[in-house]
C-alpha positions in Angstrom: -16.6 47.6 13.6 -15.5 44.0 14.1 -12.3 44.8 12.2 -11.7 47.9 14.3 -12.3 45.9 17.5 -9.9 43.3 16.4 -7.2 45.9 15.5 -7.6 47.8 18.8 -7.6 44.6 20.8 -4.3 43.5 19.2 -2.8 46.9 19.9 -4.2 46.9 23.5 -2.6 43.5 24.2 0.8 45.0 23.1 0.7 48.4 24.7 -0.6 47.0 28.0 1.6 43.8 27.7 4.6 42.9 29.8 6.9 45.5 28.1 4.7 48.4 29.1 4.4 47.1 32.7 8.2 46.6 32.8 8.7 50.2 31.5 6.3 51.7 34.0 7.9 49.8 36.9 11.4 50.2 35.6 11.2 54.0 35.3 9.5 54.2 38.7 12.2 52.0 40.4 15.0 54.1 38.7 13.4 57.3 40.0 12.8 55.9 43.4 16.4 54.8 43.7 17.7 58.0 42.2 15.8 59.9 44.8 17.2 57.6 47.5 13.6 56.5 48.5 12.8 60.1 49.4 9.1 59.8 48.5 8.7 57.1 51.1 11.0 58.8 53.6 9.3 62.1 53.3 5.7 60.8 53.4 5.0 62.6 56.7 6.4 65.9 55.3 4.1 65.5 52.3 1.0 65.3 54.5 2.2 68.3 56.5 2.7 70.3 53.3 -0.8 69.2 52.1 -2.4 70.6 55.3 -0.5 73.9 55.0 -1.2 74.0 51.3 -4.9 74.7 51.7 -3.9 78.3 51.1 -1.0 79.6 48.9 2.0 80.8 50.8 2.6 84.5 51.0 4.0 85.7 47.8 2.9 82.7 45.8 -0.7 83.8 45.1 0.1 84.9 41.6 2.2 81.9 40.8 -0.7 79.7 39.8 -4.5 79.5 39.8 -5.3 77.1 42.6 -3.9 76.2 46.0 -1.4 73.3 46.3 -4.2 71.4 48.3 -6.7 71.9 45.5 -4.2 70.9 42.9 -3.9 67.5 44.6 -7.7 67.3 45.0 -8.2 68.0 41.3 -5.7 65.3 40.6 -7.4 62.9 43.0 -10.8 63.7 41.5 -9.5 62.1 38.3 -7.7 59.2 39.9 -10.1 58.1 42.7 -12.8 56.6 40.4 -14.2 53.3 39.1 -10.7 51.7 39.4 -10.9 51.9 43.2 -14.2 49.9 43.2 -14.5 47.9 40.0 -10.8 47.8 39.1 -9.7 46.3 42.4 -12.4 43.6 42.2 -11.4 42.8 38.6 -7.7 42.5 39.6 -8.6 40.0 42.3 -11.0 38.1 40.0 -8.3 37.8 37.3 -5.1 37.7 39.3 -6.2 36.3 42.7 -5.5 37.9 46.1 -1.8 38.2 45.3 -2.6 41.0 42.7 -3.3 43.3 45.7 0.3 42.9 46.8 1.6 44.0 43.4 -0.8 46.9 43.4 0.8 48.1 46.6 4.3 47.7 45.1 3.2 49.6 42.0 2.0 52.4 44.3 5.2 52.6 46.3 7.2 52.8 43.1 4.6 55.2 41.5 5.1 57.7 44.3 8.5 58.5 42.9 7.0 58.8 39.4 4.2 61.1 40.5 6.7 63.2 42.6 9.0 63.6 39.5 6.0 64.4 37.2 4.9 67.3 39.5 8.5 68.6 39.9 8.9 68.8 36.2 5.4 70.2 35.6 6.1 73.2 37.9 9.6 73.7 36.7 8.8 73.9 33.0 5.2 75.4 33.0 4.3 78.4 31.0 1.7 81.2 31.1 -0.8 80.9 28.2 -2.5 83.7 26.3 -5.3 83.7 28.8 -2.9 84.4 31.6 -3.2 80.9 33.2 -0.3 78.7 34.2 -0.2 75.6 32.0 2.1 72.6 32.2 2.4 68.8 32.1 4.3 66.3 30.0 3.8 68.2 26.7 5.4 71.3 28.2 8.3 69.6 30.1 9.0 67.6 26.9 9.2 70.8 24.8 10.8 73.1 27.4 13.0 70.5 29.1 14.2 68.4 26.2 14.2 71.2 23.7 12.1 72.2 20.7 13.4 69.3 18.6 11.4 67.1 20.9 8.2 69.1 20.4 6.7 66.4 18.2 6.8 64.0 21.2 4.9 66.5 23.4 2.4 66.9 20.6 1.8 63.1 20.5 1.2 63.1 24.3 -1.3 66.0 23.9 -3.1 64.2 21.1 -3.4 61.0 23.0 -4.5 62.8 26.2 -7.2 64.9 24.4 -8.7 61.7 22.9 -8.3 59.5 26.0 -10.2 62.0 28.1 -13.3 61.2 26.2 -13.0 57.5 27.0 -11.5 56.8 30.4 -12.4 60.2 31.8 -15.9 60.7 30.4 -18.1 58.2 28.5 -16.8 55.1 30.4 -17.5 56.9 33.7 -21.1 58.1 32.8 -21.8 54.6 31.5 -20.6 53.0 34.7 -22.9 55.2 36.8 -25.9 54.7 34.5 -25.4 50.9 34.7 -25.0 51.0 38.5 -28.1 53.2 39.1 -30.2 51.2 36.7 -29.4 48.0 38.5 -29.8 49.4 42.1 -32.7 51.8 41.8 -34.0 51.3 38.3 -33.1 54.8 37.0 -33.2 55.0 33.2 -29.8 55.4 31.5 -30.8 58.6 29.7 -32.0 60.3 32.9 -28.7 59.5 34.6 -26.8 60.9 31.6 -28.8 64.2 31.6 -28.3 64.7 35.3 -24.6 64.1 35.1 -24.3 66.2 32.0 -26.1 69.2 33.6 -24.2 69.0 36.9 -20.8 68.4 35.3 -21.4 71.0 32.7 -22.1 73.7 35.3 -18.7 73.0 36.9 -16.6 72.3 33.7 -17.7 75.6 32.0 -16.2 77.5 35.0 -12.7 76.3 34.2 -10.0 75.1 36.5 -10.8 77.4 39.4 -14.4 76.1 39.6 -13.3 72.5 39.1 -10.7 72.8 41.8 -13.1 74.5 44.2 -15.7 71.6 43.8 -12.9 69.0 43.9 -11.5 70.6 47.1 -14.8 70.1 48.8 -16.2 66.9 47.3 -13.1 64.7 47.0 -12.2 64.7 50.8 -15.8 64.1 51.7 -16.3 61.2 49.3 -13.0 59.6 50.1 -13.4 59.8 53.8 -17.0 58.5 53.7 -16.1 55.5 51.5 -13.1 54.7 53.8 -15.3 54.9 56.9 -17.9 52.5 55.4 -15.1 50.2 54.3 -13.6 50.2 57.7 -17.0 49.4 59.2 -17.2 46.4 56.9 -13.7 45.3 58.0 -14.7 45.7 61.7 -17.7 43.5 61.1 -15.4 41.0 59.3 -12.6 41.4 61.8 -12.1 37.7 62.3 -11.2 37.3 58.6 -8.7 40.2 58.2 -5.7 38.1 59.2 -6.8 35.5 56.7 -7.2 38.1 54.0 -3.7 39.5 54.5 -2.3 36.0 54.5 -4.0 35.4 51.1 -2.5 38.7 49.7 1.1 38.0 50.8 0.9 34.3 50.2 -0.4 34.4 46.7 1.8 37.2 45.6 4.5 34.6 45.0 2.6 31.3 44.8 -0.3 30.3 42.4 -3.9 30.3 43.8 -6.0 27.3 42.9 -9.6 27.3 41.7 -12.3 27.6 44.3 -16.1 28.0 43.8 -16.6 30.3 40.9 -13.0 31.5 41.0 -10.9 30.0 38.1 -7.5 30.2 39.9 -4.5 32.3 38.9 -0.8 31.9 38.3 1.8 34.3 39.9 2.4 35.9 36.5 -1.3 36.8 36.3 -1.2 38.3 39.9 1.7 40.5 38.8 0.2 41.5 35.5 -3.2 42.4 36.8 -1.9 43.9 40.0 0.4 46.3 38.2 -2.0 47.1 35.4 -4.9 47.8 37.7 -2.6 49.7 40.1 -1.5 52.0 37.2 -5.1 52.3 36.0 -6.2 53.4 39.4 -3.5 55.9 40.5 -2.3 56.9 37.0 1.3 57.2 38.0 3.4 57.4 34.8 0.4 58.3 32.5 1.3 62.0 32.8 -2.2 63.2 33.6 -1.8 64.4 37.2 1.1 66.9 36.5 -1.3 68.9 34.3 -3.3 69.7 37.5 -0.2 70.3 39.6 1.2 72.8 37.1 -1.6 75.2 38.0 -0.6 75.2 41.7 0.2 78.5 43.5 3.8 77.7 44.3 7.2 78.8 43.3 8.8 75.6 44.6 8.7 72.5 42.3 9.9 70.1 45.0 7.3 71.2 47.5 4.5 70.5 45.0 6.2 67.2 44.2 5.9 66.2 47.8 2.2 67.0 47.8 1.6 65.3 44.4 3.1 62.0 45.5 0.4 61.7 48.1 -2.2 61.1 45.4 -0.7 57.7 44.6 -0.5 56.8 48.3 -4.1 57.9 49.1 -5.6 56.3 46.0 -3.9 52.9 46.1 -2.5 52.3 49.6 -5.5 53.6 51.3 -8.7 53.6 49.2 -7.9 50.5 47.0 -6.8 48.6 50.1 -10.1 49.2 51.8 -11.9 47.8 48.8 -9.6 44.8 48.5 -9.8 43.8 52.2 -13.6 44.2 52.1 -13.8 41.8 49.2 -11.3 39.3 50.7 -12.8 39.2 54.2 -16.1 38.2 52.6 -16.9 34.9 51.1 -17.8 36.5 47.8 -14.4 36.7 46.1 -14.7 33.1 45.0 -18.3 33.5 43.8 -17.3 34.1 40.2 -18.6 37.6 40.2 -16.3 40.5 39.2 -16.2 44.3 38.8 -18.3 46.7 40.9 -20.9 43.9 41.4 -18.3 41.9 43.4 -17.5 44.9 45.6 -21.2 45.6 46.1 -21.8 41.9 47.2 -18.9 42.1 49.6 -20.2 45.3 51.2 -23.8 44.0 51.3 -22.6 40.8 53.0 -21.4 42.9 56.0 -24.1 45.6 55.7 -27.2 43.8 54.5 -29.6 46.0 52.5 -27.2 49.0 52.8 -23.9 47.9 51.4 -24.9 47.7 47.7 -26.3 51.3 47.9 -23.1 52.5 49.5 -21.1 51.1 46.6 -23.5 52.4 44.0 -23.4 55.9 45.5 -19.6 55.9 45.9 -19.3 54.7 42.3 -21.5 57.6 41.1 -19.6 60.3 43.0 -16.2 58.9 42.2 -17.1 58.7 38.5 -18.6 62.2 38.6 -15.4 63.7 40.0 -13.3 61.8 37.5 -15.3 63.4 34.7 -14.4 66.8 36.1 -10.7 66.1 36.5 -10.3 64.6 33.0 -12.2 67.6 31.5 -9.3 69.8 32.6 -6.7 67.4 31.4 -8.3 67.0 28.0 -8.8 70.7 27.5 -5.2 71.5 28.3 -4.0 68.9 25.9 -6.3 70.3 23.3 -5.1 73.9 24.1 -1.5 72.8 23.5 -2.4 71.6 20.0 -4.8 74.3 18.9 -4.5 77.3 21.3 -6.6 79.0 24.0 -9.5 79.7 21.6 -10.1 76.0 21.2 -10.9 75.4 24.9 -14.6 76.4 24.7 -15.2 74.1 21.7 -13.6 71.2 23.6 -15.6 71.8 26.7 -18.9 71.8 24.9 -18.2 68.6 23.0 -16.8 67.0 26.2 -20.0 67.8 28.1 -22.3 66.5 25.3 -20.3 63.2 25.2 -21.4 62.5 28.8 -25.0 61.8 27.7 -23.8 59.8 24.8 -21.7 57.6 27.1 -24.6 57.0 29.5 -26.9 55.6 26.8 -24.5 53.9 24.3 -22.8 50.5 24.4 -19.1 51.2 25.1 -17.1 48.1 24.4 -15.1 49.7 21.6 -14.8 53.1 23.4 -13.4 51.3 26.5 -10.9 49.5 24.3 -9.9 52.6 22.4 -9.5 54.6 25.7 -7.3 51.8 27.1 -5.0 52.0 24.1 -4.8 55.8 24.2 -4.1 55.8 27.9 -1.1 53.5 27.3 0.0 55.7 24.4 0.0 58.7 26.8 2.4 56.9 29.1 5.1 56.3 26.5 6.1 59.9 25.7 5.8 60.7 29.4 8.0 57.9 30.6 10.7 58.8 27.9 10.7 62.4 29.2 10.9 61.3 32.9 13.9 59.1 32.2 15.7 61.8 30.1 14.9 64.6 32.5 15.6 62.6 35.7 18.9 64.5 36.3 16.8 67.7 36.6 14.5 66.1 39.2 17.5 64.8 41.2 19.3 68.2 41.1 16.2 70.2 42.0 15.5 67.8 44.9 19.1 67.8 46.2 19.3 71.6 46.0 16.0 71.9 47.8 17.0 69.8 50.8 20.4 71.5 50.8 18.7 74.9 51.1 19.5 76.1 47.6 16.2 75.6 45.7 16.2 76.6 42.1 12.9 78.3 41.3 10.9 78.1 38.0 12.4 80.4 35.4 15.9 80.5 36.9 18.9 79.0 35.0 19.5 75.4 35.7 22.4 73.2 34.5 20.1 70.7 32.8 21.4 67.4 31.3 19.6 67.0 28.0 
């Protein structure tokens, strides 16, 4: 086990090193410029489409399994998770306040990535043997780049099916079990059983049940957490200006040690800001387009405009609330990190209540992440082994929840981190090579000549 840890640690340092971060940002910047900053310019249009997308448009009911709104909620169920609470705190602890600025930059760039992923997912999706619409990087690699690239789609599917057990399952149940054990003394095994039973009841119902639960639970949990965070900021109002000054000031200058905080160079602010930003919103990993491929829509660009909101909501809104709550408190220099730091910051403003708000939010966020990644993992597994394999994957996935709650997960976390990065590589290659398709579909849409899925398209391959 020590050898395996050493090997995966070395791989992790490479795959999440500067080259990966440059690749993620580079592809995102290229797409953002190629789209002429459209994801930023059309942000309002995206929110308008989201509201209208609570129900499928007339004639689109049979073009997918879930509404455009629920497709985004399913995507958000997987992205709004421990990264928004523990990940932000860790970024500040390791990279200083300036890391938050680079999280924001990553999100603005990532909006173009997420837009492009969803456009391609709808454009190149298929109908499987069960009659469901399926899509994502593995399908737009095979159908967009041609069958000779099928091996690359297979690699993505393999990495995604394995990564789901880590970042989307065992790590989440373990985080909840730790949090509830510390806050209310609940045994790890009991937490695992409860999550397993509740999640299993949803997961066994497939995408329609997952989307239905996500469509109700995600908006409630996100709004409740944001409201509590804003209350903390209102109480700490005198320090908001100082916190913003720290974020912008230390994005470009080192921050010296203070209290239990060890200090951080600008390079660390960039590294951890970008890495935690990607970990939180998953732009570029290729997970979200698997959910958007199931949307009831004929129009790839419209779904792309809805999909890009996931990155904005996750990082620009939810992560910012966490970051400002931490930086307006005196706790960020205490030497504490992770969810414990966020809990201390909330409890400082809301004594006796704040830590429970964070513990409950962490539990709900992690629960919905388990649901979203269950769908991602099973679709990756289906791509490799066919529709008949889905039931087997679901059962094993559900049982893994309990194992994650009671087992030490240092190696699982490390392995999940590696496979997450390995998912991103095939996806980013496909996004770069298929970018002319994204640009053409987008230009045609806003010129009033939208090309619908299944129609001929003069692709550059």
